[in-house]
Backbone as a ProteinNet text record, in pm:
[ID]
protein_1_A
[PRIMARY]
MFRQALRQVAKQSSNTVRRTYATEASDALRLSLALPHQTLYADSEVQQVNLPSVNGDLGILANHIPIVEQLRPGLLEVITKGGETEQYFVSGGIATVQPGNKLTISAIEAFKPEQFDVQAVKNLIADAQKRAASGDEVAVAEANIELEVLEALQGVAH
[TERTIARY]
6970.7	6856.3	6859	6974.3	6986.3	6968.6	7026.9	7016.6	6872.4	6795.6	6654.7	6579.1	6605.3	6539	6580	6706.9	6756.5	6692	6682.6	6618.2	6471.3	6404.8	6263	6241.7	6326.4	6317.8	6350.9	6453.4	6492.6	6380.3	6311.6	6201.3	6087.9	6058.8	5951.1	5983.7	6105.3	6139.8	6152.3	6194.4	6207.8	6072.7	5967.4	5834	5783.5	5835.5	5786.8	5864.8	5981.4	6063.6	6042.4	6011.1	5990.9	6096.2	6169.5	6274.2	6210.8	6244.8	6200.1	6322.4	6303.4	6413.8	6414.3	6532.2	6546.3	6467	6447.5	6371.5	6223.7	6177.4	6039.4	6022.8	6129.4	6130.1	6028.8	5942.3	5849.1	5879	5948.3	5985.2	6125.5	6154.2	6287.6	6382.7	6508.5	6613.3	6635.9	6643.4	6663	6808.6	6884.4	7028.6	7064.5	7149.7	7215.3	7364.9	7434.3	7578.9	7642.2	7715.4	7772.6	7923.4	7988.7	8132.1	8148.3	8266.3	8282.8	8246.2	8261.1	8241.3	8122.9	8051.9	7948.1	7853.2	7727.4	7630.4	7600.8	7627.8	7604.8	7462.1	7407.4	7268.4	7207.7	7089.3	7020.8	6884.2	6876.8	6752.5	6689.8	6774.2	6730.4	6688.5	6583.8	6538.7	6626.5	6683.1	6765.6	6723.3	6766.4	6732.4	6829.5	6960.9	7062.5	7189.8	7267.8	7400.2	7497.1	7608.2	7712.9	7828.4	7864.7	7964.1	8093.5	8209.6	8335.4	8360.8	8319.9	8331.3	8458.9	8507.1	8623.2	8588.7	8460.6	8415.6	8381.6	8408.5	8376.9	8280.1	8261.7	8169.3	8025.8	7941.5	7802.6	7709.2	7599.1	7492.4	7377	7336.8	7230.7	7105.3	6995.4	6864.2	6769	6648.9	6546.2	6520	6482.6	6452.7	6574.7	6693.7	6815.7	6817.3	6878.9	6888.5	6973.9	6946.8	7028.8	7172.5	7267.5	7410	7487.8	7607.6	7704.5	7830.6	7881.1	7998.7	8104	8229.7	8340.7	8375.5	8390.1	8424.9	8575.8	8618.5	8759.7	8775.3	8897.5	8915.3	8860.4	8777.3	8720.6	8607.6	8539.3	8434.7	8298.9	8231.9	8095.5	8003.8	7905.4	7813.9	7673.4	7610	7471.6	7390.2	7292.3	7203.4	7071.2	7037.8	6918.3	6793.7	6677.6	6551	6531.1	6591.5	6582.6	6680	6769.5	6864.6	7001.6	7019.4	7151.1	7243.9	7372.8	7472.1	7565.8	7585.4	7684.5	7791	7916.4	8026.4	8111	8159.4	8247.9	8359.1	8481.7	8590.3	8592	8582	8588.4	8713.5	8777.4	8898.1	8867.7	8745.9	8705.3	8579.5	8527.8	8407.9	8326.6	8201.7	8109.3	7976.2	7917.4	7784	7693.5	7574	7477.5	7344.4	7295.9	7162.6	7071.5	6964.2	6870.4	6733	6649.9	6513.2	6444.9	6349.4	6281	6351.1	6434.8	6503	6596.6	6664.8	6757.7	6901.4	6977.4	7120.7	7191.5	7274	7350.4	7498.2	7564.9	7708.2	7780	7876.7	7965.4	8102.2	8145	8273.8	8371.8	8497	8601.9	8610.5	8605.8	8608.2	8548.6	8497.1	8439.7	8463.3	8519.5	8549.9	8500.4	8462.3	8426	8555.9	8552.1	8675.4	8742.9	8665.1	8723.8	8800.2	8792.5	8864.8	9013.2	9054.4	9191.3	9275.4	9401.2	9499.4	9576.3	9567.2	9628	9778.8	9845.5	9990.1	10028	9951.2	9978.1	9963.4	9864.5	9845.6	9966.6	10016.6	10134	10256	10272.5	10385	10374.3	10253.3	10233	10259.3	10221	10247.8	10398.2	10472.9	10618.7	10681	10635.2	10686.3	10654	10531	10491	10568.4	10597.2	10675.1	10816.4	10874.6	11008.2	11004.9	10901.5	10890.1	10860.5	10788.1	10757.2	10882.5	10983.6	11108.6	11206.2	11173.3	11262.7	11261.5	11351.6	11363.4	11274.7	11222.9	11141.6	11003	10966.5	10840	10718.2	10718.9	10605.1	10590.7	10701.7	10697.7	10651.3	10693.6	10652.9	10502.7	10450.7	10307.3	10223.9	10265.5	10192.1	10196.9	10312.5	10326.9	10242.6	10232.4	10151	10001.8	9955.8	9816.4	9792.6	9886.3	9877.2	9875.9	9959.4	9964.1	9831.9	9769.1	9640.1	9536.7	9530.6	9434.5	9472.9	9598.9	9643.2	9628.5	9655.9	9640.9	9494.7	9405.2	9261.8	9219.2	9273.2	9241.4	9291	9408	9464.4	9371.5	9296.5	9205.3	9079.2	9045.9	8922	8945.4	9067.4	9095.7	9089.8	9036.1	9024.3	9139.3
12893.8	12863.5	12947.1	12947.5	13024.3	13173	13222.9	13364.5	13406.5	13323.2	13355.1	13363.3	13268.3	13269.7	13393.3	13429.2	13547.4	13674.5	13685.5	13802.7	13811	13697.1	13694.7	13742	13694.7	13737	13884.8	13930.1	14070.8	14160.4	14120.5	14200	14206.8	14096	14094	14183.5	14176.7	14256.1	14403.8	14438.9	14580.4	14648.7	14573.6	14631.7	14668.9	14606.2	14632.8	14742.8	14780.4	14882.5	15014.1	15117.3	15249.5	15343.6	15408.4	15502.5	15635.8	15685.1	15816.9	15901	16028.9	16119	16163	16192.7	16231.9	16357.6	16444.7	16567.5	16539	16419.8	16380.7	16316.6	16314.9	16241.9	16298.6	16212.4	16252.2	16174.8	16063.7	15982.7	16020.5	15991.9	16019.4	15906.4	15940.7	15842	15773	15640.3	15564.1	15518.3	15576	15553.7	15456.4	15361.4	15275.1	15291.9	15338.6	15359.7	15278.5	15174.4	15082.6	15074.1	15067.8	15043.5	14903.9	14845.9	14712.1	14705.3	14815.7	14815.6	14899.9	14965.6	15060.3	15088.5	15116.5	15160.5	15307.7	15393.7	15536.7	15575.9	15510.9	15531.7	15394.9	15372.8	15245.4	15273.7	15264.7	15287.1	15421.4	15524.5	15658.8	15739.3	15818.9	15904.3	16027.9	16051.1	16168.4	16229	16351.1	16419.6	16383.3	16383.9	16360.8	16310	16232.9	16188.9	16214.5	16282	16308	16212.9	16135.9	16029.8	16061.3	16027.1	16034.6	15900.7	15887.9	15763.1	15762	15643.8	15634.7	15686.7	15694.1	15746	15894.3	15958.3	16099.6	16117.5	16241.1	16269.3	16254.5	16192.2	16167.3	16224.4	16282	16323.7	16226.8	16164	16063.4	16119.8	16120.1	16161.4	16042.7	16058.6	15955.5	15933	15812.5	15770.4	15769.6	15761.9	15750.1	15612.7	15603.4	15473.9	15379.9	15251.1	15155.5	15153.4	15161.9	15157.9	15093.6	15051.8	15007.3	15087.2	15155.8	15240.4	15207.5	15204.4	15191.9	15331.7	15346	15475.7	15493.5	15616	15651.4	15734.6	15754.6	15840.9	15980.4	16029.3	16161.7	16190.7	16300.6	16351.2	16297.3	16230.6	16182.4	16277.9	16334	16429.6	16372	16384.1	16342.1	16467.1	16494.2	16609	16553.9	16590.4	16537.5	16602.4	16548.4	16604.3	16747	16782.2	16917.4	17014.5	16963.9	17049.1	17057.5	16995.7	16997.2	16901.4	16934.7	16851.2	16788	16658.3	16585.8	16536.1	16555.7	16515.6	16408.8	16315.3	16209.7	16192	16175.4	16137	15984.8	15928.3	15782.7	15749.4	15640.1	15600.3	15503.5	15454.4	15362	15289	15208.9	15131	15108.8	15067.7	15038.8	15105.6	15166.5	15226	15157.7	15119.9	15053.3	15126.2	15171.9	15230.2	15121.2	15092.6	14987.7	15047.7	14978.6	15027.2	15043	15133.1	15157.7	15265.1	15346.4	15458.4	15416.2	15303.6	15254.7	15277.1	15342	15359.7	15292.3	15194.7	15121.6	15149.2	15197.2	15225.8	15141.5	15065.9	14990.6	15055.2	15120.8	15191.5	15124.6	15133.8	15076.8	15154.3	15286.7	15374.7	15508.4	15580.4	15712.8	15798.8	15917.7	16009.7	16148.7	16224.9	16365	16440.9	16534.6	16607.5	16678.7	16726.1	16798.7	16707.2	16576.8	16483.2	16473.8	16535.3	16521.5	16643.3	16618.4	16722.8	16746.3	16866.8	16899.6	16875.4	16913.8	16895.8	16747.9	16668	16523.7	16461.6	16507.2	16458	16494.9	16618.3	16660.9	16575.8	16544.6	16460.9	16320.1	16266.1	16132	16130.9	16238.5	16248.8	16249.3	16326.7	16332.4	16195.2	16123.3	15989.3	15892.3	15898.2	15809	15840.9	15968.9	16006.3	15949.1	15947.4	15888.3	15738.9	15671.6	15527.1	15496.5	15586.9	15567.3	15579.2	15646.9	15663.6	15548.3	15455.1	15341.9	15243.1	15147.5	15050.4	14929.2	14902.9	14784.5	14800.5	14710.2	14720.6	14719.3	14633.2	14623.6	14752.7	14804.4	14929.1	15045.2	15048.7	15154.8	15147.3	15028.2	15010.5	15052.2	15008.5	15044.7	15195.4	15255.7	15400.5	15479.2	15431.9	15501.1	15495.6	15384.1	15374	15469.5	15469.6	15558.7	15704.9	15739	15876.6	15918.3	15827.7	15859	15898.1	15821.6	15848.2	15977.5	15992.5	16110.2	16240.9	16236.2	16358.7	16399.7	16301.3	16331.7	16386.1	16328.9	16373.8	16515.3	16547.9	16681	16789.6	16757.5	16853.3	16879.4	16789.4	16806.2	16828.3	16801	16814.3	16960.1	16983.4	17120.4	17151.3
4180.5	4263.8	4392.6	4458.3	4582.6	4556.9	4445.2	4413.2	4390	4323.7	4300.7	4432.3	4520.9	4651.7	4730.9	4722.5	4792.9	4739.2	4606	4546	4584.8	4587.3	4622.1	4766.4	4856.4	4996.3	5008	4935.7	4941.1	4891.3	4783.3	4731.6	4831.9	4896.7	4994.5	5112.5	5161.6	5279	5245.5	5124.1	5089.6	5081.2	5058.1	5053.1	5191.2	5294.3	5429.3	5499.8	5447.1	5509.5	5436.8	5510.8	5452.8	5506.7	5419.4	5458.7	5496.9	5614.4	5656.3	5684.8	5705.8	5731	5875.7	5925.9	6065.6	6097	5999.2	6024.1	6049.1	6010.3	6033.9	6171.6	6248.1	6374.1	6473.1	6518.4	6622.8	6750.8	6735.8	6851.1	6897.9	7022.7	7077.1	7039.5	7034.7	7015	7148.8	7148.9	7272.3	7275.5	7370.4	7379.3	7490	7453.7	7551.5	7529.9	7633.5	7627.4	7739	7700.7	7798.5	7785.4	7900.4	7911.6	7970.4	7965.9	8024	8172.6	8245.5	8389.5	8436.4	8342.8	8384.2	8267.5	8300	8200.5	8226.6	8127.9	8144.5	8105.5	8003.3	7960.8	7934.8	7986.1	7966	7903.7	7771.8	7697.9	7735.3	7741.5	7781.1	7658	7672.9	7563.6	7554.9	7435.3	7409.6	7276	7252.8	7128.5	7016.2	7047.6	6945.3	7009.8	6933.9	6976.4	6861.6	6891	6792.7	6819.5	6718.1	6732.2	6657.8	6717.6	6643.8	6573.7	6449.5	6374.5	6290.9	6258.2	6169.4	6030.2	5997.1	5867.7	5873.3	5987.2	6004.9	6120.2	6161.6	6270.9	6221.3	6304.2	6268.1	6372.9	6329	6418.4	6402.4	6510.8	6505.6	6571.3	6497.2	6546.7	6537.4	6591.4	6576.5	6428.4	6393.3	6255.7	6164.2	6221.9	6142.1	6075	5958.5	5892.4	5976.8	5973.1	6048.5	5996.4	6088.9	6054.3	6168.9	6137.4	6237.4	6209.9	6311.5	6294.9	6399.8	6357.2	6450.4	6499.1	6630.1	6686.9	6688.3	6664.1	6674.9	6802.3	6848	6965.4	6936.9	7027.6	7008.3	7105.3	7079.2	7167.4	7125.3	7216.2	7196.8	7272.1	7203.5	7265.5	7269.9	7385.8	7404	7432.7	7348.4	7369.3	7421.5	7543.9	7608.5	7550.3	7586.1	7537.3	7586.5	7698.7	7751.1	7686.8	7600.4	7530.9	7596.1	7714	7778.1	7703.3	7703.5	7635.9	7737.5	7723.5	7803.6	7707.3	7744.1	7658.6	7726.4	7643.7	7690.9	7588.6	7636.6	7548.4	7544	7423.9	7407.1	7327.7	7362.9	7290.8	7177.8	7170.9	7065.3	7105.7	7013.2	7041.5	6915	6935	6825.5	6854.9	6752.3	6763.5	6661.6	6705.6	6618.8	6626.4	6511.5	6503.3	6449.5	6524.5	6486.9	6461.4	6384.6	6366.8	6502	6508	6634.8	6715.8	6649.3	6714.9	6826.4	6810.3	6912	6868.2	6955.2	6935.1	7050.5	7017.7	7118.5	7095	7200.3	7191.8	7295.8	7249.6	7338.1	7324.9	7430.2	7427.9	7522.9	7489.3	7572.5	7702.9	7691.4	7807.6	7768.5	7865.1	7840.7	7964.1	7941.3	8050.6	8014.3	8113.3	8092.8	8061.1	7966.4	7929.3	8046.9	8142.5	8255.1	8352.2	8332.7	8418.3	8382.7	8271.7	8225.3	8259.1	8290.6	8316.5	8186.4	8131.4	8003.2	8005.9	8114.7	8123.7	8127.1	8196	8200.8	8061.5	7985.2	7848.8	7763.1	7775.6	7700	7734.2	7862.4	7905.4	7846.5	7844.9	7788.7	7638.1	7570.1	7425.8	7399.7	7477.7	7461.3	7483.3	7584.7	7613.2	7499.4	7448.7	7339.4	7211.4	7186.9	7068.7	7075.2	7193.9	7210.7	7180.9	7232.3	7208.1	7062.2	6993.7	6851.4	6765.2	6815.2	6741	6763.8	6851	6878.6	6762.2	6764.3	6655.6	6670.5	6788.8	6814.1	6750.9	6657.6	6584.8	6676.4	6776.2	6867.2	6947.2	6998.3	7075.4	6988.8	6863.4	6771.4	6745.3	6720.1	6692.7	6813.8	6931.9	7053.9	7077.8	7055.8	7076.6	6976.9	6853.6	6753.9	6787.9	6839.4	6883.6	7000.7	7093.9	7209.1	7164.3	7067.8	7017	6952.6	6879.8	6816.9	6922.6	7029.2	7135.5	7209.5	7244.8	7321.5	7243.2	7114.1	7034.7	7021.2	7009.7	7008.4	7144.3	7250.9	7386.1	7410.7	7357.8	7378.2	7323.5	7217.4	7158.9	7239.8	7333.2	7410.5	7559.8	7608	7751.7	7793.9	7911.4	7964.3	8056.9
[MASK]
++++++++++++++++++++++++++++++++++++++++++++++++++++++++++++++++++++++++++++++++++++++++++++++++++++++++++++++++++++++++++++++++++++++++++++++++++++++++++++++

């Protein structure tokens, strides 16, 4: 009984949703990028956002299909309507594409790549590698998480 009702509702709703392609985009992508302590974009019109997802790097344009993606440590790029690119290193978070050309990103932290000192990152990697070699399971797990973020950061730091 429940399955029939579910199928009936699913059929009705699938008739109202029409799949379009990003290349047909005439509307701008509306980006909201929030950190726990700051909002970097609040429903701002942008051309494209490139995300470092755990499923691979994604380019999001207007009219993208709705998705929810977990972010991995990496470079998040925002391409404005004027064509300028802003880059942020994010250590993780969640990105949600919703109907109506809305992209909402909740990130743990986001920094411009030029804010990092390459030598300091190398020193932190060496320290984390030492802790990852220790016998304590908790210290090893924490050091491995730290290494994942630091190694991704090393690739983008100026």
